[in-house]
C-alpha positions as CSV (number, residue, x, y, z in Angstrom):
1,M,94.7,102.6,90.1
2,V,95.7,105.9,89.0
3,N,93.2,108.6,88.3
4,N,94.4,111.3,85.9
5,R,93.3,114.7,84.7
6,L,95.1,114.3,81.2
7,R,91.7,114.6,79.0
8,E,90.7,117.7,80.9
9,L,94.0,119.7,80.8
10,R,94.5,118.5,77.2
11,T,91.0,119.6,76.0
12,R,91.4,122.8,77.9
13,K,94.5,123.6,75.9
14,G,93.0,122.5,72.6
15,L,95.2,120.0,71.7
16,S,94.1,116.5,70.5
17,Q,95.6,113.1,71.4
18,Q,97.9,112.9,68.5
19,Q,99.2,116.6,69.3
20,A,99.5,115.7,73.1
21,G,101.4,112.5,72.2
22,K,104.0,114.2,69.9
23,L,104.8,117.0,72.2
24,V,105.9,114.2,74.4
25,G,107.2,111.6,72.4
26,V,104.3,109.0,72.4
27,S,101.9,107.7,70.1
28,R,98.0,109.2,70.2
29,Q,97.0,105.5,71.5
30,T,99.3,105.9,74.5
31,I,97.5,109.0,75.2
32,S,94.3,107.7,74.8
33,R,95.4,104.4,76.9
34,I,96.4,106.9,79.9
35,E,93.1,109.0,79.7
36,R,91.2,105.7,80.1
37,R,93.3,104.6,82.9
38,E,94.4,101.3,81.0
39,Y,98.2,102.3,81.0
40,C,100.1,103.7,84.0
41,P,102.7,106.0,82.5
42,S,106.5,105.9,83.8
43,V,107.8,108.7,85.9
44,E,109.7,110.2,82.9
45,L,106.5,110.3,80.8
46,A,104.3,111.6,83.9
47,M,106.9,114.3,84.2
48,K,106.9,115.2,80.6
49,L,103.0,115.3,80.9
50,A,103.0,117.5,83.9
51,S,105.5,119.7,82.4
52,Q,103.7,120.3,79.0
53,F,100.4,121.1,80.9
54,D,102.3,123.4,83.6
55,V,101.0,121.4,86.7
56,K,102.7,119.2,89.2
57,V,103.0,115.5,88.8
58,D,100.7,115.1,91.8
59,E,98.0,117.4,90.2
60,L,97.9,115.4,86.8
61,F,98.0,111.8,88.6
62,A,96.4,110.6,92.0
63,F,96.6,107.2,93.4
64,D,93.3,106.3,94.4
65,G,94.1,103.1,96.4
66,N,91.9,100.8,94.7
Protein backbone atom coordinates (compact mmCIF):
# COMPACT_ATOMS: atom_id res chain seq x y z
CA MET A 1 0.00 0.00 0.00
CA VAL A 2 1.15 3.51 -0.74
CA ASN A 3 0.70 6.16 1.95
CA ASN A 4 0.48 9.79 0.97
CA ARG A 5 0.35 13.32 2.35
CA LEU A 6 -1.86 14.68 -0.42
CA ARG A 7 -4.76 15.76 1.81
CA GLU A 8 -2.39 17.48 4.23
CA LEU A 9 -0.55 19.38 1.50
CA ARG A 10 -3.72 20.22 -0.40
CA THR A 11 -5.50 21.66 2.62
CA ARG A 12 -2.38 23.53 3.72
CA LYS A 13 -2.42 25.23 0.32
CA GLY A 14 -6.14 25.99 0.68
CA LEU A 15 -7.23 23.91 -2.31
CA SER A 16 -10.36 21.85 -2.72
CA GLN A 17 -10.12 18.40 -4.27
CA GLN A 18 -11.70 19.87 -7.40
CA GLN A 19 -9.08 22.63 -7.61
CA ALA A 20 -6.19 20.23 -7.00
CA GLY A 21 -7.49 17.88 -9.68
CA LYS A 22 -7.84 20.69 -12.20
CA LEU A 23 -4.23 21.77 -11.58
CA VAL A 24 -2.90 18.34 -12.54
CA GLY A 25 -5.53 17.33 -15.10
CA VAL A 26 -7.59 14.76 -13.18
CA SER A 27 -11.05 14.66 -11.62
CA ARG A 28 -12.01 15.47 -8.05
CA GLN A 29 -12.84 11.79 -7.66
CA THR A 30 -9.29 10.79 -8.57
CA ILE A 31 -7.86 13.13 -5.93
CA SER A 32 -10.34 11.75 -3.39
CA ARG A 33 -9.41 8.15 -4.20
CA ILE A 34 -5.69 8.91 -3.89
CA GLU A 35 -6.23 10.58 -0.52
CA ARG A 36 -8.23 7.55 0.72
CA ARG A 37 -5.51 5.17 -0.55
CA GLU A 38 -7.96 3.53 -2.98
CA TYR A 39 -5.96 4.48 -6.06
CA CYS A 40 -2.24 4.46 -6.71
CA PRO A 41 -1.37 7.22 -9.19
CA SER A 42 0.83 6.72 -12.23
CA VAL A 43 4.41 7.93 -12.03
CA GLU A 44 3.48 10.86 -14.26
CA LEU A 45 0.60 11.91 -12.00
CA ALA A 46 2.71 11.46 -8.87
CA MET A 47 5.35 13.73 -10.38
CA LYS A 48 2.74 16.36 -11.35
CA LEU A 49 1.29 16.34 -7.84
CA ALA A 50 4.70 16.59 -6.20
CA SER A 51 5.64 19.47 -8.47
CA GLN A 52 2.38 21.27 -7.74
CA PHE A 53 2.98 21.04 -4.00
CA ASP A 54 6.71 21.80 -4.21
CA VAL A 55 7.84 18.51 -2.68
CA LYS A 56 9.75 15.48 -3.91
CA VAL A 57 7.70 12.45 -4.94
CA ASP A 58 9.04 10.45 -1.98
CA GLU A 59 7.94 13.24 0.36
CA LEU A 60 4.39 12.97 -0.99
CA PHE A 61 4.14 9.19 -1.42
CA ALA A 62 5.70 6.42 0.66
CA PHE A 63 5.40 2.66 0.26
CA ASP A 64 4.52 1.07 3.61
CA GLY A 65 5.22 -2.55 2.65
CA ASN A 66 1.73 -3.86 3.48
